N, C-alpha and C positions, 0 to 999 in steps of 0.2 A: 675500746677507743677512748681517748681522753675526754674529760668532762670539764665544763666551765661553770662558774657560779652564776646563778640566776634566781628569780623570785619564785619559780614554780618547779616542782619535780615532774618532769615529763612522764617518767615511768609510772608514777602513781596517779598523775593527773590532779593531785590536790596540792594545797599549800603546805609548805614545810619550812616555816621561817626559823632560821637558826642564826641569830645575830644579824638579821636583815639580809642574809644571802642564802639561797637554796641551790640545789644541784640541778644543772641543766644537762640532760643526757644528750649526747650527739646522735642518738638513734633518731630515725626519721620521724618527725612529728606529723600527725595528720591535721586536717583543718580544725577539728574540735580542740585539739591540744594547742594549736597555734592561737586560737581564740582565747583559750584559757590563760595562756601566757600574757596575751595583750590585756585581758581583763584584770590581771593581777600585777601589772607593771607598777614599779614604784611611782609615787606621785610626781617626782621630778621627771622621770622618763616619760610618763603618760602625758604630762603637760608639754614636754618638748615635741613629742610626736603630734599631739593634738593641734599644735600651732604651726605645723610645718606643711608647706604645699610645694610640690614639684610640678610646675606647669609649663606648657609650651604655647606659643601663639602661631597659628597656621591658617593659611587662606590662599585664595586665588591671587594671581599677580595683581599688584596695584590696588589691593583692597584696604591697605593701610596698616599692615602688621607692624612694620618698623616704626611708623608714626605713632601708633598706639603704644608700643613698647617704650618709646621716648617719653611719652606722658606718664607711663607707669613709673619710670625711673625718676622723673621730676617730682611727681606727687608723693613718692615714698622717700624723697630726699637724697636719692643716690646721685643725682646730678643737680647742679644749681641753675642751669639755663637750658632751654629747649632749642635744639637745632633741627631743622627740617631735612628730609631725605634729599630734596633738591633745593635746598635753601640758598638765598642770595649771599649769605655770609661765607659760603664755600667750606664751612666746617663739617657739615654732614651729620647725620644721626649718630648717636653714640655707638649703637650696636653694629653699624656699618663701618668697620674699622679699616678695611682694605681700601686703598686708593681707587681701585677699579670699581668697588661698590659705590663709592661716593661720586665718581665720575659718571657712571651709567645710571645711577639712581635705582639700583636693584640690589637685593641681598643675594650673595653668592654662597656664603658659608653660614651655617647656623652659629649663633653667638650666645654664650651663657653669661648670666649675671645673677646677682642675689640682692634682695632688698627686704626691708621690714615695713609692714603696713599696720598702722594702728587703727583698730576698729572697736566701736563700743559694743559691749555685751548686750544682747537683746533683753536679758532678764534683769541684770544688776545695773546696767548703764555704765559700768566701769570700762575704761579703755584697756584693750588687750592687744598685745603685739604678736603679729603673725610673721613668720619667716618664710619668704618666697624665694625659691630657686626657679629662675625663669630662662627659657631658651626661645630666642627669636629665630624663625626658620625662613628659608627662601620660598618664594611663590612659584618660580619658574620650574617647569617640569624637568629641565635639563639638570637641575640640582636636587632632584627628588631624594637622593640618598641622604641628604642632610635632614630632610623631614623624617625619613625612615628611622635613622639612628636616634633622633631626638625623641620621637614618640615611643621608641623601644624602651627608654629608661624613665619616662615621665609617668606621673600618676594621674594627671588630668590635663586638659587643654582648653584654650579659648579659640573657637573657630570664628573667624571674622568674615562677614559677608558685606558686600556693597549694597547700600539701600536702593540703588538704581538697578543694578544688574542681578541681584539676588544670588541664587546658586549658579555658579559657572563651572566650566570644565574642570579646573584645578580644584575647585571646592569638592567636586565628586571624588577626585583622586585622593585628596586629604581625608575625606570621609572614609574611603576604603582603607587607608592607612590607619586611621584611628580605630576602625573595627578590627583590623588585623591584630593590633596590639592591645585590644580591649581597653581603650582609653576613654573615660567619661569626659564629656565636654559641655561647656557653656557656649552659647552662640551670641555674638555681638554684631548687631547690624550697624555698620559704620557709614559715614558720609550722609547723615540725615539732613545735612544742610544743602545737599546738591539738588539741582533741578531734576525733577522726575523721581525723587526719593519716595519709596513705597515699602515700608517695613512689613506690611501685611502680606505683600507678595513674597517677600523673603521667608516669612514664617510658613506660608503655604507650601513653598518649594522645599523647605526642609522636610516637611511632612510627606510631600508627594514624591520628590525626586530622590531624597536621601533615605526615605522610609524610616524616619525617626519621629516618634511622637514629640511634638514641640508646641510650646505656647509662650506667648509674651508674658513677662512679669512686669513690664513697663508699658506705658502709653506715651507717645511724644506730645509735648506741648508745642503745637505748630510743626510744620514741615517745610523743607527747602529753606528759603532765606528767612522764614519766620520761625525757624526752630529755636526754641528758647530753653528747653529743659525736658524733663520727663516726669511722669507720675508713677510712683511706686504703687502698683495696683494691689499688692498684698496688704500694705499698711494704709492704703488710700491717702497718700501724702505726696505733694508736689515737691520736686527737687530742682533748684536753680543753681547755676554755676557762675559765680560773680567774682569780682576782684581781678587782679592781674593774672592772666592765663588760667582763669577758672579755679583758682585755689580756694576760694571761699564757697563752701557748699551750704546753701540755705534750704532748709526743709520747712515746708509749710503745710498745715492741715487744710488750708483753703485751696481746693482744686479749682482751676479755671472752669467757668460755667460751660464752655464749649467742649470740655473733656469729660464731664461727669457721666453722661450716658455711655460713652465709649469705655470709660474705666470700669463701669459695672458690667457691661457686656463682655469685656475681655477678662474680667475677674471670674465671671461665671464660666467662661470658656476654659480658663486655666483649671478650675476645679473639676470640670467635666473631663478634661484630658487626663488629669491626675487620677480621677476615679477609674479610668481604664487601665492604669499602670500600677496603682497602689491600693492594696486591700483595705487599709485603714480609712482612706478617703472614700473608697467605694462603699464601705459600710455606712459612713455618715451620709453619703449622697443618697443611698437607697432609703435611709431613714428620714430623708429630707431635712437633715440638720446642716447648718452652715458650719464648716470647720473653722476653728480659731486660727489666728495668725501663726502661733507656734506649730499647730498641726499642719498647716499648709507648708510652712518652711521645712518642717521635718520630712514631709512627704516628698517635697522637691529634692531634698538631699538624698533620701533613700532611692528615689527613682533615677536620679542623675548618676549616682555612684554605681547602681546596678545596670546602667546604660540602657534604661528603658525610656528615657526622656531627656530632653535638653531644654533648659529655660532660656528664653531669648530676651536679651537686653538691647538697648539702642543708644546711639550718641554720635558724636563727630569728634574723632581724635584731633584732626587738624583745627577744629573749632574749640578745642579744650572743654568739651562737654560730654559728660556721661562716663568718664573713666573711673572716677572714685566709686560709684555704685557697682561698677563691674568688678573692682578689686574686693569690695565687700562680698559680692556674690561668689568670687573665687574662694573666699574664706568660709562662706556659709554652705556652699553646695558641692565643691570639689573635694575629693577624699584626701586624707592625710596618709602617709605611708603604711600605717597599720590597717587601713581600710581597703587596701588593694591586695589581691591574691597574686603574689609573685612566686614563680616556680623555678626550681633547678632540677637537673637530672643527676641521679646517683649512679655513677659509673660502676660501682661495686655491686649494684643490683640491676644490671642490664638496663641502665638509664631509666629507672623507674622515676616518675615525677615526685618531687619533694616540695613541700611548702616551706618557704623561707620566713623567718621571724625577724621583723625590724627592731631588734633589741641589741643594745650595746654589749651585753655580756654573752651573747651568742658567738660561736666561731665566725670569723670574718669571711664574707663573700662579697666580691665586687665584680662589676662588668666594665671592661674598657670599651667604650662605645665610639670614641673619636680620637684620632691622632692628628697632631699639628706640629709643624716645625717651629720651635720658639727660638728666642735669642740664646738660650742656654741648652739647646738640644731638643730632643723629642718631648713634646708635651702630650700626656695621655689623660684624657677625660675619663673619670671613673664614677659610676653610680655605686654607692655602698648599700647593699641590700640587707646585710646582716653583720652584727658585730661592729667593730670600729677599726679605722685605719690610722696608724700612728707614724709620725716621722721617725725614721730609723728602723722601722719594723721590717722583718723578712716576710715576703709573700711568695706564694707558689703559683706559677702559671699552669693552669689545668691542661692546656694543650701541649705545651713543651715539657712539662714537669720540671722546669727550671726554677731555682730559688733566686729571687732578686731582692735587694734591699731598697727601700723607699727613702731616698735622701731628702726630698723636698715635697711638701704638699702645699698647694695654693688654692684659693678660691678665685674664680675668674669674674672679672667685670669687663666684658667685651675683650679688648686687648690689654687690659690692665690686670694685675694680680695682687693678691694679698696673702702673705705666708701665714700658715696655721700649723699647729703641732699635731692636731688630731681631728678626724672627721667621723661622725657617728652614723649609725644605721639610718637610712632614709635620705642621706645627704648626697650632694654631687660636688665633686672636686676635680682637680687636675694634679698630676704628679710629674716630676722630672726624673730622668735617669732610669726609666723602666722600659726595657726593650720588649715590645710585644706587637701583636697585630690587632686591628680593629675587630672587636667581637670576642676577644680572649677573656676567660674567667680567671679571677685571682682568688685564692683562699689562704688561710693561715697554715695550711698543711694538715689540719686535723680532719678535714672532710674531703671526700673524693667527688665533689659536686662540680658540674659544669652547667652553664646557662646557654639557652638557645640564643643564637645571634639574630641580627636583623635580616629582613628580606632584602636581597640585592638583585635589582632587575638587570637583565642582559643588555649590553650595549647594542645600538641599532645602526650606528654610523662609524665609519673608519676613514682614515686618510694617512698617506705616507708623510713622513717628516724627517728632516735632517738639518743639522746646523749649516748655515751658509759658509762658515769658516771652520775648517777642520781643527784649528787650534781650540775651538770652543767645545770639542767633543767631551772632555772630562766634565765640564759644567752641565752640558746637555744630559749626560748620563746621570749626574747627581739629581737634576731636576726631575727626570723621568722616574727615577727610583723613589724620590720623595713623593711625587704626586700619586704614584701607584699605591704607596703605603697609606697615604691619607685618604684616598678616595677609591673604594672598591668598584665603582662603576667606570673608572678610568683604567683601561686595559692596554697593555703594550706587548707586541710580539714582533719578531723578525721574520719576514716572509721567507720561506725556505727556498723559493725559486729566484725571487728578485733580490734577496738579501736587504730589502728596504725595511726600515723601522716603521711599523704600523701602529698608530694610536687609535683606540676605539672609545666611544662614549655615548652619551644619551642624546646628543643633538649637535647641530652646528655651533650654537652658542657655547655649549659645554667645552668643546674642543678649542674654539677660538679663545676662550678665557685662559686655558692652559698655555696656549702658544704665546699669548700676550704676557702671562706671568713669567714664562721663561725669559722673555726679553727684558722685563722689568727687574725681576728678582735675581736672575742669573746672568744677565747681560749676554744672552744668546739669541741672535737673530736666526730664525728658522725658515726654511723653504718647505712648503707643504704641497702635496699633490691634490688632485680633485677628490672631493668626498666620495667615498665608496659605500654603497649600501650593503648591509649584512644579509645577503640572500641566503636561502636555505633550500635543501633538496628533499624530495620525498618520492614514494612510489604509490601507484594506484591499483595495482593488480598483484595477485599471488603468483609466484613463479617457483617451480621446483629446481633443485640443483643436485648434481652428482659430480664432484670435482676431485681429481686426483693430482696431488703434487708428488712427482717422482724425479729425483735427481741423483745421479751417480757420477762422482768426479774422482774416484779413487778414495779408498778408505771409507769411513762412515758417510752415507749419503743423506738425502732428505726424502722421507716418505710419509704421506698423510692423505687419507681419503675421507672426505666429509660429504654427507648426503642430508637433504632436508628441503626446506623452502623458506622464502621470505614473503612477507605480506604486510599490508598497511595495518597499523594498530587501531586506527580510528581516532587516535588522540595525538595531536602534534606535540603535546607536552612531553612525550616520553618515547624512548626506543627500548625494545625489550628483547632479551635473549632467553631462549628456553631449550633445554635438552630433553629429548624423549628417547634416549638410547636404552635399549633393553638387551640383556645378554652379555654386556661387557665388551662389545665390539670396539668401543673407545673408552679408555680408562678415565677416572675422575680427574686426574691432573691434566690430561690432554683436553678434556671438555672445558676445564677452566681456561686453558690456553685458547680454545675456540672462542670463548666469551670475550677474552681480551682482544682477540683479532677482530671480532665484530665491533666492539666499542671503538677500537682504533680506526676501523674502516669508516665508521659513522662520522668521524671528525672531518674527513675530506671525501665528499661524494664524487662520483665519476663525471657529473655534468659540468660543474663549475669549480670543483675543489672546495666547495662550501659544506658546512655541517649538514648532516642528514637528520631529519625529524620524522617522527611518526612511523617508524619501521620496526617490524618484528622479524627475528630470525630464529628458526627452529632447526636444530640438528637432531636427526632421529636415527642415523646409522653411519657407518664408516668402516675404515679398516686401518690397521697399524702393521708395522714391520718390526720384527724382533730387535733389530740393531739400528735401523735407519730412522725410526720415528723419534721425534722429540717434541717438546713443548713449542719450540720455535717453528718446527715444521707445521704443526697444527694451527698455530697462529697465522702463519703466512697462507696456508691452504684456505683457511676461513676467509681471510681478506680477499683472496683471489676469487673464491666462490661467490662472495657477496657482490663484488664489483661486476662479475659476469652476469649474475642474476639480476642485478639492479637495472642494467640497461635494457633488459627484456621485460621489466615489470611496469612499463609505461611510466617512466619517471617524469616528474614535473619540477619546475623551479618555483619556489615560494618567495614572495616579497613581503617585507614588513608593511602592513597597513597602519597608517597613523590616524588617530582621532584628532581632527582639526576643528577648531571653533574660531570663526571670524566674527568680530564685533565691529560695527561701523554705523554711521548715521543712515537713516532709512533711505535717503535718496541714492545711496550707492548699492542698494540690494541687487539690482540687475547686473551691475558690473562685477560684483563679487560672485554671483552665481555663474557668470560667464567664465571667470577665472577658474572656478572649480570644474566646470564642464570641460574646459580645455585639458584638464589633468585627469580626465576619466574618473572623477570623484563620484562616490555614491552619497548623495545628499540625504541625510536621514531626517532632519528636522530644521525648521526655521522658526525662531521665536521673535515675533515683531513687537517691540515696545512702543512707547509714546514717541521717542526720538531716535532710538537705536534698534537695530535688529541683531540677532545672533544666529549664525548659520552653522549647523553641525554636520560634519561629513567625514567619511572614511576615504583616505587618499594614499596611494602608494608613495613611500618616502622619496623615491627617486624623482618623482614629479614635483617635489616641494623645494628642491634646491633653488635658491635665489628668489623664493616667493615673496619674502618681505619687501624687496625692492619693488616688485610688480604691484603688490597690494598698496603700498604707499602712493604709487603713481595713479592707480585706479581710484583711490579714495581721497586724493588731495592731502595725503598724510594723516587722514583722520581715522583710518581703519587699523585694527590690530588683530593679531591672531595668536592662538596657542596651539601647540601640537604635542601629542604624546603617543607612545607606542600603544596600539590596540591589539593586533594579533597578526599572525602570518596567514597568508592566503595565496592561492595559485595566481601567479603573474599572468597577464594577458598573453595569448599564444605568440603574438608578434614579438613581444618583449622577450619571452623565453627563447625564441629562435635567434634573436639578435645576440643575446647574452651567451648562448651556447656556441654560436659561430665565432664570436669575439674571443672566447676562451680557447677554442680549438685553434684559431689562427695564432694566438699568443704562444701556445705550446709548439706549433709548427715552426714559428720564427725562432724560438729558443733552441729547438732541435737543429735547425740550419746553422745557427750561430755556433753551436758546439762542434759542428763538422768543419 
C-alpha cells in the first residue's frame, strides 16, 4: 500500500526524522501509535490542532440556542450587530437563514459557521486565538435528524438549559444523542434573569435525570431581575458584563459579600464531585490538600473529555451576560480533534475498527454528513478526519467506489460562504459538485476505510400528497427528490393499491414544513390527505405450519413445501429467520429464498398491510421437486405459509406511543390532565414548580392530532407541549377492531370496483 510522509514511523513506533519528514505507513495504527503520532506532531501542526474546537449548541425548544449562538458570533466579531430570533426589526438571527425559520421563530435546519475567539493564556497572560467551528441545531423533535448529524461529526457540545425549567423532555433526547456519539459537553444554564430562575435545580437535575456528574463552576450574582453577573468559583473572581451589549468584561477580585459563603460552598462541592471522577483530585482530597487552580482546571478538562463530568456555567444570552466565560470554557475544557477517538472500519479486514489520525500528512478521510441544495448545485458538508482536502483533488466514494473531482471548497457562515483552497484534518467545510448521499465516506483512494453513519429514526406519521395542478408535477417531483436526498427522516413511496404519493416523517410540523417549502421554493400548491399513523403488526403465540405450493400449468410448474413455526421474538426491534433443516430436504439456495420470502412478507402484514415487528420464523423441514422447484417457488411458499400462520397466532395491532410533555401555568393543571385522560394517556409524572407545572405522559399518536389547538384553548394560549416517539405498544382492543374492519372494507370496495 502507498505511504505518505509524516513525523513518525508507524512501523517502528519511534521517531525517524529525515529532513523533517518521516514515513507514515498506511497499515492500521492502534491507539498507542496514534498517540505517538499526536505527541510527535510538528510544532505548527500541534499548535493548529490545539487551538481548534468543533462544537455544537443543542437544547430543548426555546432554551435560547440560537440567541446564544448570535451572541457568540457577535463577541467573536463574525457579525457587527445582534438580531433576535423574534426581533422587532424582522431581520432575524443570523443562523436562522430560512424565511420559515424567521417567521416561526424556530430553527428548522442545523446551520454551520466558524469564528475566532481570543483568550488569555492562564500561565503567560498572552492572548491566544482559538478557531471555532460551530453548528447551531434545532430544538424541536420533528427535526431531530439535524441534531443527530451535527453531533456525529462534532468533538464537543454546549448543552443549554433553561434556568426556570431545568432538564426538559428534549434535553433528555439531546443527552441520549450526545451519549450515542460520545460527545463531551459543557452545560450552560440560560435565562438567569427570568422570574423563577433556579440554577441549582438545573444542576441537580443534570445529576439525577441525566445521570451525569455535574457541578457549577460559577455562582450567580443575583437572580431574576437582579442578575448582574457571575463569580468564577475556581479563581474566586467576580465577572461583570458592561458597555454596549455586554462587550466590556470586567473581572474583580472583590466578591459581593452576599455571595462569599455560597462561593466557598460550591467550590468545595466542585472539588468533591471531581474527586469522584478524577484520580489526581481524589488523592489530594484524601490527603486533605486543597488543589491549586491549575490542578482543578486540568481535572475538569480530563473529566469532561472522558465524559465523566460536565461543568455548569450560567448567564442570560438575551441579556448579554455570561457568554464570554462560556467561550473561555469551550477552549479550556472541550477537546481538540486530536483528543477525540474517531474510528473508521477497514473493509479489507472484515470491517475491523481503525483509529484515525487528525494529521494533514495522513491519507485523506472525510464524512459527508449533510446535503443541501445551493444556488450552484448540491452543497455537501464534510468533516475531514484525516489528511487534507484540496480544491481540484480527486476523492473516492467508499460506498459507490466512484471517483469524483472536488471543484470548489467553501467554509459556511450560515447561508453565506467563503471559498478556500484547502481544508485540513479536524476541520469542517462544504463542497460543490460532489454527488453523494448523506453518510458517505470519502478517501483519497489509498485506504479501504468507511465510517459509520448517523442514527436515523423511523418516521411515525404519513399523509398522502399531490399537486393541485397537474402542470406542477415536474416541480413536485424535483422537490420530493431533493427533500428525500437532504433529509433521511423524510420518506416517500407510492401506495401500491391507491397509487397515491405518501410522504412520511417525524411529526405533523415536520411534514407541514415540507409542504410549505414546496409552495415557496417550487411554486407548487399541494393537496394533502389526513395524517396516517404508522401502525405495526405482531403475533402473540407460537403456531406451526406445513404448507405446500403446487402448480402445474404445462411445462415446468411450481413446487415447494415448507414446514416449521412462527413465534414472537420477545423483542419488537427485530424480526428473525432461522433454518433448522437437517438431511438436505431443502437446499441452501432454496433456504435463502425462504428467508427472502419471510422478510418480504414482514413488510406488509395480513391485518392492515403494515410492517410486522417482533416475529420469528423457523423452517425445519420441507420437500422439493426435481424439475418444478425454484427459488421463486420457495419464496412464494414461505410468504403464503407466513400469512396463513400469522392470522392463527393471535395477531395484534401495535400503535406508536408518544412521549408527551405539557408545560403550562399551575392554574391549568386540571384542564391539562383532563385533556390527557380523554386521550387514554398514561400519566407518568407531574413536576410542579413555583409558577408552572410539567406533565409527562405516554399517548397514542392517533389521539394527538389537532392537540395543539385544544391545548391553546384550554390554557388561554399559555400552554405548550412537546412530543417524541417513545415505543410501539398494543393498541386498545376497540381501536384494533376498528382499524381491521376499516382495512377489510377498503379491500372489499376495491375488489368490487375492479368487477
